N, C-alpha and C positions, 0 to 999 in steps of 0.2 A: 701412558696414563694408566693408572691403577684403578682396577674395578672397585667399587664400593660396595661392600656385600649389604645384600637387602634383609631387612628385619622381618622376620615372620610377626605375623598378627598375633598379639596376646590373645590368651583366652578370656572371654568376658569375666569381669569379675563376679556378675551375678550367677554364673555357672558354677565355678568354684565354690561359692558360698553354700548353693545349693546343694551340691554333693558332700560337702563338710556337714551340713545339717542333717542329710539324710543319713550319712555314716554314724553322727551321732544318736539319731534316732533308733536306729538298728540296734546299737550298743546297747541303748538305754532298754529297749524290749526285750533283748536277750539277757541282759543282766537280770530284768524282772523276772523273766522266766526261769532262770537258775535260782533266784531266790526263792521264789515261790514253791519251785519244784522240791527244794531243800527243805522249806517249812514245812510242806504236806509230809515229806518222808519221814522227818525227825520230829517235828514239835507239833503239829495237829493238822486237821483237815476238816471239811464240811461234809455231812452225809444227807440224803434225803431219806427220810423214814418210808419204808416200801410196803408195810402190811400194816394190821390191826393189831398185833400180838402185845403192843406195849400202850394201848391204850388205857386210859385217858391222860397217864402222864405225856405220851406222845401220839400224834395223830398222823394219819396218812398225808404226806407231802411237806409234813415239818422239816425245817433244815436245822439240824442241831452241829454243833462244833465238837470234835472228838481231840482231845489232847493226848499225848504221847508220852511225855516227860515224866508224869509219876505213876508209881505203882498202882495196881487197881486193888480194890479192898472191898468186904462184904457191904451191899447195899447201893454199890455204883451202879449205874447203867452203861453197859459195856457193849462195844462194837468189836465183832471177832470174823475171821473168815469161817468160812463153812468147814466144819471139822471132818466132814465125810459123810453125806446122804442126808443132812438135815433139812436142805432146801427141798427135799420132795415132800416134807412134810408142811411147809409154809411157802408162800410167794417171795422171790427176791425182787428186788428193783429192775426196772426195764432197762435191758442193755442198750446203752448208744452207739452210734455207729462210730467209725474210726476218727473221725474229727472230734466229735464230742468225747471220747475217749482220751485224746490228746489233751483237750482242754480240762478235762479231770486230772489226769496225770501231771500236770503243770500246777495245778491248784486252782484255774480261773473259773471252774464249775464245780459246784458240789459233787460229790461221788453218788452216782444213782444206785449205789448198796448191792449191785451186783454180784453176787458172790460172798456177800456179808449178812449177818444178822445182827440184830440188836436186843438185850434181854438185861434183866436184873440180876445182879452177881448175888447168890443166895448163900453159896458155900465155897469156902477156900481150902486149900490141901488141909487135910487132917480134920476138918470139920465133920460132924454127925448131923446129918439133915434129915428129918422125920415127918410124916404127915400121917394122922394129925393126932392131936391130944384129945381129951375128954371134950373140950370145948370148941374143938373143930380148927386149931390154930396149928401153923407150921412151927416147927422146933427146929433149931441150931444148937447144937451141942447142949441139948435139953431146955434150953430157953424159948418160951414162945414168943412169936413175933406178932405186935399188932401191925396189921398191914392195911387199916382201914384209910390211911391217907395216901395210899398209892394203888390199892386193888380197885381192878373194873368193879364197877357198882353192880351187886348182885352175883359176882363170881364167889366161888369157896374158894380157899386156898389151894385147895385141888380136891378133884373127882377122884383121884387114887391114892391108894395106901402104898407107903414106900418108907424103907429105913435104908440110907446110904452113908458111908464114909467115904469122903473124896479123897482120891488117890493124890500121890506126890505130883506136883507140876500140871495140876489140871483144877478147873474150877465147876462148880453146879450151878446152872442159870436157870432162872424162869422169868416169862413174860409176865406183865402186870394185868394183861387181859387173858388169865389163866385158861378160859374157855375156847380161845383163838390162838392157843401159842403152841408150835411145834418145838417145844423146849425139851431140856434134860428128862424130864418125866417120860416124854414120848418114846425116848431110845431106850429108857429103863424097859418098858414093855417090849420093845424090838428085842432087847437080850433074851427076856422070859420067853418070847414066843419062838425063838431060834434055838431052845433047848437048855439055856444056862445062863448063869447071871456072873460069869467069867470074865468078860469083855469089858471094855472102858469106854463104848461110843457115845454114852450119855454124858461124859465129861469132856469139856471144852481144854485142850492144852492151851497153856498160858502163851506159848509161842504163837498161838494164831490169834490171840487178842490185838486187836489193833490200837485201842485206848478206851478211856472212859469219856462218855458223853457230859460236857459240864454245862452246856446253854443251848437253849432254843433261839435261835436269830431269825427265824422266818415262819410263820406270817409276823408282821410287826406286832398285831394283836395279841401273840403268843410268846411274845418275847420274856425270857426269865430263866434262872440258873436253876440245874439240875445238881441236886445235892444228895447226901446221903440220909435217909430216914432216921429218926431218932431210936427207933426200935433197936436198930443195929446196935447201938452203943452198949446195950446190956449184955449182948452175947459173951459168953465165956470165950477165954482162949483154947483154941484148937488144941487137940494131943497131937502126937506124932503122925504124920502123914504116912499111910502104907504104900507101898509099891504097887498094889494092885487093890480097886476098889473093893468094898464089901456092899453087897446089895441084895435088899429083901423087898419083896413086895407084899409084906404084911405091915398092919399097923404097928404103932409102939405100945408098950404095956401101957394102959389106962390107968 
């Protein structure tokens, strides 16, 4: 008599179905994280405003969307990495722990802005920026700016005099809350205090610029677009950008 082979018990259908669903879920999550990371790296990301330097355009705790696809221009609100020593003059965002940083990196949490700053782009390479004319206005390429639409109420365009020419590959930035902003002007003073105006620490390298802030998305009551003020449209075209900046801590001729 031949022995009849015994059949092994088949795995319950619900177990194989659960395993397939779990694998599918993991693939979806991993795929979403990859897509989110790519979008964050090349398209845009969200930042939390860490300081008072852009009031009242941006308030502490606002969430802004920063896009990375288009070139920045005069009047844009730009986010950039600390070019070196700037964060000593201004608070940065609170640094998250390792788990929080992971969720920032993959784009599931807004960037806490640690190591980044946000300012308004005033001067492009080759621009001559000066303060101030006889009426106390900031000048770009000789054109006075009407900053009433974004300047913090009660603030002057600048409490210090200066004339600069922005060098190639760099930009000149200022906060809208001028009296609370550690911006390009502060580092012009640093250069003078250190015995010369030959350095370029006051000018942000373009390769340090993360992108331009285009929208406030939170809190809901402050939702709105961030555009370029009309006053920048009247600024004449810049001249050739020098390799080194021209810096003077004197007022322009009145």
